[in-house]
C-alpha positions, -999 to 999 in steps of 0.1 A, spaced: 317 -75 -402 350 -56 -397 345 -22 -396 378 3 -395 377 39 -379 407 66 -383 410 105 -377 433 130 -372 456 127 -402 464 164 -400 475 167 -435 498 143 -430 498 122 -464 521 101 -460 508 84 -424 476 80 -448 493 67 -475 510 40 -449 472 33 -433 459 24 -463 486 -2 -470 482 -17 -438 444 -21 -449 455 -44 -473 463 -69 -448 433 -60 -425 409 -60 -455 382 -41 -433 345 -43 -447 338 -6 -440 356 23 -433 347 57 -416 367 90 -410 363 109 -379 375 140 -391 408 162 -388 423 161 -423 437 191 -420 465 214 -402 500 211 -390 514 199 -423 517 204 -462 493 180 -476 457 192 -471 442 189 -505 460 156 -512 448 139 -482 411 155 -487 411 141 -521 426 107 -508 396 104 -487 367 116 -511 385 95 -544 375 62 -516 344 74 -510 350 72 -471 323 86 -453 338 116 -430 326 136 -404 342 174 -394 369 175 -369 375 210 -355 401 218 -379 381 209 -410 351 234 -392 375 260 -390 388 257 -424 358 247 -439 347 283 -431 381 301 -438 384 312 -401 417 316 -382 403 298 -351 410 261 -353 390 256 -322 417 241 -303 427 242 -263 462 254 -268 478 253 -231 503 283 -234 504 315 -260 536 301 -275 510 275 -286 481 295 -296 508 314 -316 522 281 -332 485 274 -339 477 304 -356 507 298 -384 491 262 -389 459 270 -397 469 303 -416 489 280 -440 465 257 -440 439 282 -454 468 294 -478 472 258 -495 435 243 -492 416 249 -529 380 260 -529 369 227 -537 379 212 -510 372 237 -489 336 235 -498 339 195 -492 351 206 -453 325 228 -448 299 202 -459 307 172 -436 285 164 -410 290 170 -372 284 129 -367 273 97 -380 252 70 -363 248 34 -373 219 7 -358 227 -29 -357 202 -53 -354 219 -84 -351 199 -105 -325 169 -95 -303 182 -59 -294 195 -31 -311 229 -18 -311 241 16 -315 270 27 -329 279 65 -325 308 85 -350 320 118 -330 352 137 -332 353 153 -300 323 144 -282 286 145 -287 285 177 -271 311 195 -287 335 191 -316 363 201 -301 353 185 -265 386 166 -250 372 131 -240 409 121 -220 411 79 -207 407 99 -172 376 112 -178 348 104 -147 332 69 -154 298 86 -141 303 114 -170 313 92 -196 283 72 -189 261 103 -188 273 116 -223 266 83 -239 234 78 -220 222 112 -237 230 98 -272 222 63 -268 254 52 -278 262 14 -270 292 23 -290 312 54 -290 342 59 -318 358 96 -311 391 115 -316 410 145 -312 434 141 -280 453 117 -301 455 94 -275 439 59 -281 418 37 -256 390 17 -248 370 18 -220 340 -2 -207 314 10 -189 288 -17 -171 249 0 -164 218 -22 -155 189 -26 -175 158 -45 -171 173 -71 -193 203 -73 -167 237 -63 -169 251 -43 -200 280 -24 -211 286 7 -230 319 14 -252 338 42 -255 366 41 -285 389 65 -288 410 59 -321 438 79 -321 457 95 -344 469 86 -382 491 117 -388 501 135 -353 501 109 -324 505 120 -287 505 88 -267 545 86 -271 542 59 -303 550 78 -337 530 50 -351 499 59 -371 471 44 -353 432 31 -365 410 9 -348 392 -18 -362 363 -29 -348 347 -65 -351 310 -79 -351 292 -111 -356 258 -123 -354 261 -129 -315 275 -94 -308 254 -78 -281 256 -52 -256 253 -76 -229 283 -97 -237 307 -68 -234 336 -97 -252 311 -103 -282 324 -65 -289 357 -69 -305 383 -35 -306 416 -38 -319 440 -8 -322 465 -11 -353 496 6 -354 511 9 -385 550 24 -393 554 53 -420 582 76 -433 579 99 -400 613 117 -416 595 126 -447 566 142 -429 590 159 -402 612 173 -429 584 188 -449 572 207 -416 610 220 -419 605 231 -453 576 249 -449 566 280 -430 556 264 -403 569 260 -366 598 234 -366 581 222 -335 558 204 -351 584 180 -370 596 173 -334 566 164 -321 562 138 -348 595 123 -343 584 121 -306 548 116 -312 533 142 -282 
């Protein structure tokens, strides 16, 4: 079984459309969206409706949570006053552009989705969150202390945890002991479809492959692929520049930071 996970589209319709085109090649059996459909670009309604029309299960990102409630706070951890002021312009435009039906959709998105697989003698639990299980806007960066990551995953009984929010993809595997021997937990940041921050301007999503032998005691039986795809970055960047949004957001798309 192949399951695709994607996140952090941030109203970048050209990127989302390119991802769907790429999925015609990868042919996932199921798709899940981990939130942040809106913000930072001009197509919040089009992105929301592209996901809704396909019946893709979706959880709320911090931006979705804010816009869904017509708030002026996106829950973003901006580091400088300049970044904070730019962010205020972004959420103001999102609140201005979004339709009431689309806003209502964002407001009703769940906080997380959990899947349980029964592939062999043991259950395999998969958890989807936006930031972390503890908080929608908590950043789980790649350099997070191993003990802290294990504790977070143990608390929610996650053998596999998929999340976004940082826009920087990674896959970390943590070893621990059970009464049946060594087992592994997988922490997978799925990166960003529409606003990458890892220096690669291409969009990113993750493909998980499971089979009847997938087991938490065999780390290689759980296959995770980071799929990068090209899209019309200039179209998305020009849309920013032609709007009231700060031009810096266009530069971020062109340089992926």
